N, C-alpha and C positions, 0 to 999 in steps of 0.2 A: 808538435804534439798538442792535443787539447786535454786539459785536466778538468774533471768534474769533482767538486767538493760538496758533499751532502751531509748536513748535520741536523740532529734532532733539536726541536725547540723546547726549552724548559725541561731538559732531561733530569736536572737535579730535583725539581719539584715533582716530576713524574715518579721518581724512585722513593720519594719521602713517605715512609710508613708502609711501603709495599714489600711483600715477601720477596727476598732476593731471587727465588726460583721463578717467580712471575716476571720480574724484571729481566732475568736472563732469557726466558722464553720470548718475551716481547722483542728484545734486542736481536735474538737469533732469527726471529721471523722477519724483522725489518731488514737485517743484513742480507738474508737470503733473497728477499724481494728486490733489494737494490742490486745485488750481484746479478740476479737473473735479468733485470732490465738493462743493466750496463752491457752485459755480454750479448744480449739479444741484438743490440745495435753495433756489435763488432768491437766493443771496448773490453777492457779487463780491469778487475779490481786491483789497484796498486797496493792498498793496505786498508785495514780497519784501525781507526784511532779512537778507542772508546766507543762512543755512539756516533762517530763520524765515519763516512765511507768516502774513499778517494778512488775515483775511476780515471783511467787514462785511455785516450783514443789516438791511434796512430802508432801503437807499440805492440809488437816489434815491427809491424809493417804499416807504412803510412798509406792513407787513402785520400783522394782529393776532397772528400766530403766529411773528414773527421770532425770538424767543427759542427756541422749540421747534425751528425750522428749524436754527438754529445748533448746538444741542446734538445734534440728529440727525446733522447733517453731521460733527460732531466724533466721535461714537461710531462712525459708519460709516467715517470716515477711518481710525480706529485699527484697525478690523476689516480693512479692505482692505490696510493696510500690513503687518499681521501675516500676512495670507494671501499676500502678494507674495513675490518672491525677492530683495527689496532688502536684507534682513538689517539693518534699521534699527529704531529705536524713537523714539517721540515723546512729548511732553507737550503737553496742550492746556488753555488757560484760556479761559473764556467769561464775558463781563460785559455787562449791559444798562444803559443810561443815556442821558441827554441828551448830544448831541455836536454840535459845529459842523461842518457838512458844506458843502464848496465843490464844487458840481457843475460849475462852469465851468472847473475846472483841467485842464490838459493833463497826463495822467499820464506821458507820455513824458519829461517834465522830471524825474521822480523825486519830485515833491512829493506828499505824502499828501493825500487829499481830506477826511479826517476828523481833527478835533483835539478833544482833551478827555480828562478823567480816565478815561473809560470804557475807552479803549484801553490806558492805563497800567495800570489794575487788571487787565485781561485778561492783560497781559504778566506781571504779578506773580503772578497765579493760576497761570499756566503754569509759572512757576519752582517753585511749591509743589506742583504736581500730581504724582501717582505716575507712574512710567514706564508708558506706554501707558494713561494715564488722562485723563479729562476732568473738570476742576474748574470749578465755576461759583460766582458770587457770589449773594448773597441776592436781588437783583432778578430775576435770570434764573431762579433756583429757584422763586420765587413765581409767575412768569409761566407756568411749564410743569411745576409739581410733579406734576400728575396724569398726565403723559405718560411718565414714566420711573420706574424703580426707583432709589433713591438710597442712598448711604452718607453719613451726617452726619459731616463732618470736624470741625465745630466752629469756634470762633473762631481766626483766623490773624492773626499780626502780619506784615503784608507790608512789604517794604522801602519806606521813604519815606512810610509811612502812620502817622498819629498814633494811630489807633484800630484795634482788631482788626476784621477782616471775617469774618463767618460764611460758611463755604463748604460745598458738597456735591459729592460725586463722582457723576456719572451712571453707573449700572451698565449699564442696558439699557432700551430702550423697553418700555412695558407693552403688553399685548395690549388692543386696543380691542374692547369688547363692550358690547352693550346688552341687559341682562337684564330679562325681564318682571317679575321680582319684586324688582328693585333698589330699595332704599329711597330715598324722596324726603325732602329736608329741609324742603320747603315744600309747602303745599297747592296743589292744582290749581284755579285760579280764572280767571274771565273768558273762558274758551275753550269753554264748554259747547256753544254753537251749532256751532263748528267741529268739535268732537268728534262731535257728532250727525251732521254731514255726512259725516265720515270713516267712522263705523260703518255708516251707511246705504249708502255706496258699497260697503263690504265685503259687506254683506248682499245687495245687488243682484248683485255678482259671484258670490256663492255660489249664489243661488237661480235666477238666469236660465238657465244660467251665461253669463258674458261677461267680457271684459276691461274693467275700469274704471280710469280714470286720475284721480288727484287730485294737483294741484300746489300745494304750500304755499309762498307767497312772503312774505318778511318780511326786515327788516333784522336784523343780528346781535343776539342777545340778546332777541328778541321772543317766543321760546317755540316755535320750529319743532320742535326735538328733543323737548321735553317733550310736545308734542301727539302726536308719533309714539309716544313711550313709553306714553302713555295708551291709544292705539289698541292697542298690543301687549298691554297688560294686559286690555283688553276681549276681544281674540282668545284670549288664554291662558285666560280664565275660561270660555270656551264648552266644552261637552261634546264637540263634534265636533272631530277633529284638523285642524290647519292648519299648513302649512310657512311659516316666516317667514325670509326672507333679506334681508340688508342689505349694501349696498356704498357706498363714499364716493368721490366724484371728488376727486382731489388737485390742488393748484395747483403742485406741484413734485415733483421726483424722476425717476428713470429708468423708462421704460416705463409711464407713467401714463395713456396714452390710454384703455385699457379696464380700469383698475385696479378700478373699482367692480364690473365683471362678474367680474374675477378673484377678488375677495373673495366674491362670491356663489357661484361654482362651487366654490371651495376650501372654503367653509363647508359646502356640501351634501355634498361628498365627504369631509369630515373631514381635509382636507390641512393640514399644518403647514409652517411655513417651514423646519424642520429635516429634513423628509423627504428621503430620498435617491431616486434615480431608480427603483429597483425598487419602493419603497413608493409613490411617486407613481403609477406604472403600475397597481399593484394597486388603489389607492383610486379612481382614475378609472374603471377597468374595472368596479368594483363598482356604480357608480351609473348606468351605461349600461343602457338598457332595450331596445335593439334586438335582436331575435332573429336577424336575418340577419347572418352573420359579416362580409360585405363592407360592409354599411351600418354595422355596429358599428365596424369599422376606420376607415371614413370619418368617423364622428362623433368618434372618439378623436383622430384626426390634427388635427381642427379645434379641438378643445378643449385639446389638449396645450399650445400656446403660451401659453394664458392662465395655466396653473398651473406653467409651467416644466419641463414634461416634454419631453425630447428626442424628436424625430421625424425620420424621413428623408423624409417627404412634402414636396412642394413647397408653398410658402406659397399658401393659397387666395386666389382673387379675393374682393373685399369681399362681393359678393352671396352667394357660396357660404358664406363664414364666417358672415354674418348668418343665413342659413337654418339652419345647424347650431346656432348659439347659441340661436336662437329655439326650435328643436326640443327642445333640452335643457330649457329652462324649461317648455315645453309638456308634456314627459314627466312633470315633477313634478306639474303641475296635473291630469294625467289620473288621478292617484291620490287626491290631496287638494287642497283649495283652497290657493292660493299667494298670499302677500303678498310683493311685491318692493319694498324701500325703496331709493331712490337718493338719497343726500345730496349737497348742494352741486352741483347740476347747472350752476350758473353757472361752475364751474371746468372743466367737461367740454370736450373738444375736439369739433370738428364731427363726426368719425367716430362717436364714441360716441353723440352725439345722433341721428345718422342711424340707428344700430342700434336705439335705442329707438323711433324712428319706424317702422322696419321691423317691430319686434315688435308695435306697436300696430296697424299697418295690416294685418298678415297673420295675426294670431291671433284666432280666433273660437270660440265654443262651449266655452270653458274658464273655470273660476272663478279668475281672476287679478285681484288688485288691485295696481296699480302706483302707489306713493306717491313723489312727487318733492319734495324740499325745495330751495329756492334763494333767493338774495337778489334784490332788484329788478334787479340788473345782468343777470339772465337775459333780460330784454326786449331789452337792447341787444346781448348777445353771441349769443343764439340766438332771434331774434325769431319764428321759425316754430314754436317748440315749443308755445307756449300755445294755438295754434289748430289743432294738428295732429290731435288725437284727436277723434273724434265724441263720445265719452263722457268728456270731460275736464272736471273740476271744478277751478276755481282758487279757493283760499282765500288771501286777503290778510290777514295779521294786523296789526291796528292797535294803537296804544298801549292799555294797560289803563286802566280807569277808576281814579280815586283810591281808591275803596273797595276795589278788588281789590289795588292796590299796598299799601294799608294792611294788608290781611289777610296778604300775604306778609311784610311787615316785622314785624308782630306775632308771626308764627309763628317768626321768627328771633330777635326781641327781645321776648319777652312782657312784660318789665318796662320797656320804653322809655318815657321821659318824653314828654309831648305835644310839647315843643319838639324833642326828638330825632326823633320820628316825623315832625313837620312838615318838618324839614330834609331827611330822606331822601326824603319824598314830593316835595318841590319839585325836588330835584336828579335824581331818577330819571326824571322826565318821562314816566311811563307805560311804561317798559321794565322787565320783570320781572328781567332779568339785572342791570341797573343797581341796582335796588332791593335785590336779594339781596347784591350785592357791597358796596354802601354800608352796608347793615345789618351785614354781617360785619365791615367795617372799624370801624364804630361799636362793635360788641361787643368787638373786640380792643383798642380804645383806651379801654375803661372808660366808655363812654357819652358821649364827646365826639367831635366831628367837625370838623376844620379845613375851612373853606369852600374852601381852595385845594388840598387834598389829594385826589387821585384814585387809587383802587385801580389797581394796575398792569394788571390785565386790561382795565379800562375805558379806561385811558390808551391801551393798544395798539389797542383797537377804534376809539376815536374818532380816533386818529392815522391809522389805515388808512382810515377812512371819508373823512376830510378829504383825504388824499393821493390818493384815487381820484376826486376831483371833476374835472370838465372844466376846462380852463384859464380859461374865462371866469367860472366860478362861484367858484373858490377865492379869488381876490383880493377879490371882493365880500364873501364870508364874513369874511375877515380885516378888511376895513374896517368891517363891521358890528360886529364884536367890539370894535373900537377905540371906536366910538360908545358902546356899552354894551349891557346886557342887553336893554333896549328901545331900538329905533332906528327911523328912518324913512327913506324912499327918498331924500329930498333931502340928508340928512346923509351917507348912504353915498356918494351920487354926488359930493358936495363933497370928501370925504376922498380919494377915488380920482381926482379930476379927470375925472369922467365925467358924462354926461347922465342924466337920469331914465330916458329910453327905453333906455339901455344897461344900466342897473342892474335895471330891473323884470323882464326875462326871467330873469336870473340868480337873483333873489330867488324868483321863481315855481318855478324848478328846485330851489332849496334847500328851499323849503317842501314840494315833492313828495317830496323825500328825507328830510323830517322833521328837518332840521338847523336850520331856523327855523320859526316858526309865526306866523300873523297874530295881532295883539293887538286885542281888542275890549272896550269901545269905544276909539277912538283917544284917545291922551293929548294930541294936538296939535289 
């Protein structure tokens, strides 16, 4: 869990000589703003303590990016308070760690649902944070270091702590970009067949021309993003020009329904978050291709809400908006082949999936490749997507072979001993991300690896995967882990006071999700 502790600066002086009703109004407004921002990023308010707000992320369900969500919420909260007319300042501390959480408590009693040192450290970090600053502990920093620009504060002696704690101040989120020439730290292995399928789909889209759809489905860490980056390198190496646009579906935040499309339109128009209204207007106007003034105005009014451009036009009906948005993408493909990448479709809401379906159903005769990445939850959340397109290719990424994992590890640790290599191979279980993270931890620790230590990124991924399990599967996985690394149906049934027929469907589901696997030959 990640805890966020936000407190007012100089609250005693703020209330000195001020009417209590005015103080109450200010605190209520501040609390409401903090609560709204914390919840917008998927957290929840654990409690209010006077003029302090305690938010928790990862309760009751963990996500692999809870640390990033908490820091983003903190940075955004500071910005919103500074832009408000409240005339107040805050300090924020953020800490990630194991916490005892009681989800059965009635919060109306005033009892906190979370207990542990994580909350205490977040409060201490808050006390040491600069005014209007967000200070984080090392576990939080390591979990989301690539997502922000940081100021290294160094070791801090916090009140009540025997040892110094290294801290960082979050300055601002970093821009998310996927560059065709970005350096890779590991070789591309084990996905040659999938890359050939992707490149052939692109070639068909160009030569036919037609709209091709490729959906890449895999669990976190299995190489979806790497495969897309390799496709981009292939496209960039061709002599013919191609437009590449990418957007990501978000699981949290304000106005996220069509966020992936917003990123695509903004990137094509060169729109920045800092652009004012006149600049937005000029940039959007510049990428419209309609010659008829009335049609051009119609298109602009329907694209404007995506990029934050104010318009006096009435909000369009869904079908009308879908037509305009599809027309915009088609106008790009009329000039050069277009590759549209939509990441994490499993997070998308139904309306955005409907728009993609509209695009696929109504676009013909243009060189467009639509690449969608998603986790296996896509089948449950949007079951109609995989069968919607006539020319839809689905790539399911399985675990890498041991030889491929060994190549990844040896690229990271060329001098690794056979014992260290074997330890990483066994624990990685075919996941390239797990192998890279375990190898990095092994390198940082001088060639030794503790069997009980898990890198924070993997801990977050595994926790999120387990927390997302259906109610009937999670206790079976827990009971199986009690039996041991190798277990059998009868033992799991006995631990949980269940029958074999109750346990077997859950184990089949866990195997399908690659959280357990059959062992052959049987040891029983």
